[in-house]
N, C-alpha and C positions, 0 to 999 in steps of 0.2 A: 571481545575481552579474552585474554588468555587465562585459563584456570589450570591449576596444578594439583595433582594428587600426590601426596607424599607418603611413602611406606617405608618403615624401618623394620628390619628383621634381626633377630638374634638367631642365627642359623646353626644347625648341627649337621652341616654337610648338605643342606637343601638349598635350591635356588628358586627364585620366583619365575617359573617358566610358563606361567599361564598365558602370557602374550606370545605372539609370533616374534621370534627374536632373530637378530643377525648372529653370525658366528661369535663365539666367546673370544674376547681378547685376553689371552692368558700369558702373553709375553714369552712363551717358551721358545719361540724361533729367534729371539733377539739375543745378541751377544751380551754377556755379563759386563757391567760397567758402562754400557753405551746408553746415551740419552735416547729415549724412545723416538722422539722427534716425529719424523714423517715415515718411519720405517714400515708402518702398517698402512695398507692401501685404504684411502677414504677417511683417514683420521690423522690428526697431528697432536702431539703432546708438547707441553712446555713444562720444564722443571720436573720431568719424570725420568729417573735413572734406573736401569735394570740391575737388580741385585739377585744373587743366586745362593741357594742353601749350601751350607758347608764351605762357603767361600766368603763373599762380601756380605751376605745376609746373616744377621743374628737370628737364626731360625728357632733358637730356644725360646725367644720372646715373640718373634714375628714370623710364625710359620706360614708358608704359602697355603692357599686354599686348594690348589691343584698343582701338579708338577713340582718344579723346584725354583721357579723364578717369579718375582714380583717387581713392581716399580715403587720407588720411594721419592718423597718430596724433597729432593736435593736442590737447595737454592731458593725455595719459596713455594707458593701454592702451585699445585698441579692444574694446568688448564688443558682441557680436552676439546678440540674443535673437529666437528664432523663436516665432510664435504656436502652431505645431504642431510636435511633435518631428520631427527629421530623423534619418536613419540615418548619413549622412556629411556632412562639411563640408570643402570644399577651397577654399583661397584662394591667389592668386599674389602673392608678396611680393618686393619689392626692398628691400634693407636694407643699412645701413652697419655693423651689428653684429648679434649673435644675436637671433633672434625666437622667442618661445615661444608655442605654441598650446595652450590649456588647455580641456578639456571640464569644464564647471561643473555640479554637481548642483543639485537644487532647493533644498537647504539651504545653498548657497553653497560647499560643499566642492569640491575638485578631484578629478574621477574619474580622469583621466589627462592626460598632456601630451606634447608633442613639440617639439623645438627644432631650428631650422636655424641653423647657426653662420656666423660670418665676415661678409665684405663681398661682396655680389654686384652692386653697382652697375655700371652700364655703364662700361667702362674698367678695372674691377678685375681683369679676366682671367677672371671667372666670368660666367655667363649671368644676366641680370636675370629677374625674374618666376619665381621658384622656387616650385614648388607645395608646400604644406604641408597635410596632411590628417589628420583623425581620423574613425574609424568606430566604431560601436557597434551590436550586434545588439539592444540594449535601447532604442535611441533616446535622443536628448538634445535640449535646446532652447536651451542657452546655451553660447557659447564666448567666449574672451578671447584677444586677440593683444597681446603686450607686448614691449617692447624697452627703450629708454632710459627712465629713470624720468620724465623731463620730457616725453617724446614727441618728435615731429618727427624720427623716426629710420627710418621705413619707410613704404612705400606698399603698398596692397592693390588688386588688380584681379580682375575675373572670378571672383567667388565662385560656387561651384556646390554644390548640396546634392542628396543622394539622398533620396527620399521614404521616410519610415519607415512601414511597414505593421505594425501591432500583430499579434502572433501570434493565431491563432484561439483563442477562449476554450476552456478545458478544463472538462469536466464529467464527473466520474468517481466510482466507488464503490470501496471497498476489497475487495470480493469480486465474483466473476464468477458465482457460483451458490450456492445453499443446498440442503443435504440434511438432512432430518429422519428419525430412526428412531423408530418407534412400535411398541409391543407391544399387541396387541388386549386390551382390558379394562383397560388402565392409563389414568392421566391423560394428557392431551395433552402432547407434548414441550414443554420450555420455549422461549420465543421466542428468536430469534437477532437480532443487531444488524447493521445495514449502515451504514457511515460514508459520508456523501455530502459531496463537496467540489467546489469550482469555482475557476477563476481567470479573471476575478474572481468574487467571491461573487454568487450569484443566488438568486432565489426558485425553488421547485420544488414540484411536485405528485406524489403517490404514488397509483397505482391498482393494484388487484388484480383482473384479469379473472376469476380463478378464485374462486368463492364460499367455498371452504374455506380460503383464505389471507386473513389480515387484517393490514394495516399499522396499527400503533398510532396513527400520525398520518397525515393525508392531505395535508399540505402543510407547508412550512418554508422556512428560508433557510440556505444553506450557510455554514459547515460544520455538519453535524448528524448525529446518530445516529438511525436509524429502526429500531424493533423490528418484527420480522415474526413472526407466530404462525400456526400451522396447527391445524386441527380435524379430525383423521382418525378420531374416535371411532366413526363408523359404517361405516368402510371394512372390506371383506374383505381378507385377506392379499394382498399384491401391491405394485406400485409405481404411484404416482400423480404426475402432472406438472402444474405450473402456472407462474405467473410473477408477478413484481412489476415494475411499470413506473415509472421516474422520468422526469419531463418538466420541463425547466428553463423559465424564463420566456423563454429565447431559442429554445425549441423543440428543444433538444438532448434526445435520448431514450436511456435506458439500460434494457434489459430484463434482469432477473435471473431465470434459470430456477430453479424450486423443485421439488425431488423429495422425496416422502415414501415411505419404505420401511416397509410395514406387515407385521409378523411375526405369525404365529398365536399364540394363547394358549399359554403354556408347558405342557409335559407332562413329568412326572417319569420318571426311569429310575434303575436302580441297577446297580452292578457290584461283585460278581457278582449274578446275578438270584436266587440262593438260597444257603443255607448248610447245610453238613452237618458235624456234629461226631460223633466216635466216642470212647467212653470205656470202658475196662475198669476195673472197680472195683479199687481198690488201687493203680492207676498214678497218675502225675502228672496233674493236671487238664488238660483240653484247652486249648490256647493260643487266645487271642482272635484274631479274623480282621478284616481291614480291609474296610470298606464305603465305597464312593464313590457319593454321590447327585448326580445331574446333572439338568439341565432343558434341553429343546429350546426354541429361539426366544429365551429370555432367562433369566438367572439369577433365582432366587427364594429367599426365605426359607422354611425348612421346619423341622418338628419331628417327632420320632419317638416312637411308642408301641409297646408290645409286647403281644401277646395274653396271654402268661403271664409271671409274675414271674421265672421262672428264665432268661428271656432278657433281656439288658441291652445297651443301645447307649449308648456314651459318646463325645463329648457327645451329648445328645439333641435339640439344635437347632443350626442353622448356616445358611449361605447357600451355594447351589451356586456352582461356579466356582472354589472355593479348592482348587487341586490339592495344596497342602501340608497340608490338613486331615487329621488323623490320627483318623478316626472308626472305632471298633472295636465288634465284636459279640462278646459272651462269654456263656457258659452256666454256670449254677450246678447242678452235678450231685450235690451232697452228699446229697440226699434221695432219689435215684432208685435203684430196684432194676433189675436187668437188664431191658431191654425196648426197645421202639421208641417214640419220642415225637416229636410234631409240634407246631410253634407257628408264629407269624408275627411279622414286623416290619411296622409300618404307618407310611409316610412321608406326612405331611400338608403341604399348602401351600394357602393361600387362593386363589392365582392359578392353580394347575395344573388342567388339565381332567381329569386322571386321579387326582386326590387322593381318598382315600388310595391310595398305591401299596403293594400287599402284596408282601412278600418272605418266602418260606417258609424256616423253620428246622427242620432234622431233627436229632434226637439219638438215637444208638444206644448203649445201655449194655450191656456184656457182663459175665458173671460173672468174679470174680477168678481168677487162675491158681492151679492146685493142683499138689502134688508128684506125680510119676508113681508109680503103684502097683507093688509088687514081685510079678511073676506067680508066683513060686515060693513065696510065703508065707514064714513064719518058721520057724526051727529046722532048716532043710535045709542 
């Protein structure tokens, strides 16, 4: 967004010289009666005619600010166009009525404007050569000074401008680092994307000094998305560090650190580590018990088999990491005589290093309860 700061001075011979300024345009080198036109290098004027004191200029009312020459709005508004953008424009005007200074955009629209009002001719009670100024951090190249529609209503002297220095180009990415997580034995993690942009747009190159990092494209033009992949399949568990380097055609450089965290192959565990059921014949069947299967390093899919058909696990397949999973172990005791029985649950996973994981199951069946005998016998 363009912003403008507007400053109006009533000066007693002072100029706004706080900014670094280009040479003052005082019109002293131009012939009297000539249109200023393109006579001054780097700037062109429209409707600006040179007047001189003690000749064509009524200097009793419109005195120059310096020297003895000014320009006047002969024929309509004075338009000033610069070959290179300026940051500020200051002109000293003497006027019989209000004068408006407009900052003109490239498409002809008005960006902003400022008006000085009233009559400041010499003898009016006000000071001639009133400064009118516009500034913009974005720079501008065209201004227009206007008053009476037919012109011949004000004079301009000692135009000063501040040089516009474009802001340093920007070259940036939407991330400052990349981190990939990888589990040994699995496929490489999916690529990540980096958005590269610049003001203004530029060509750029991508390099990856680390051989296990790959940029899908090696060069491009902003804005662009660049995918970055890593190949840690042969790495031992641990952390590995590399980088992706973006270099613009202006030699701007951005280095994006890349980290790969490699976890060991998963291993299974269960909670509890074993099961024990007790059953006395004739009593209610033993309640099922909860089993939780987990995996170190990463979650895995698993399925369950049992050594004997009288042990059952429901459901018999799942994925680790689901804490709300209600997986239960039950035993069928209907055909057992009193005694001690042992079996196992086996947890399988194609990724786990300790597959199958064995979980012992013990069942103790006791005889039914009997009535207590009468020690005194019958008939007594």
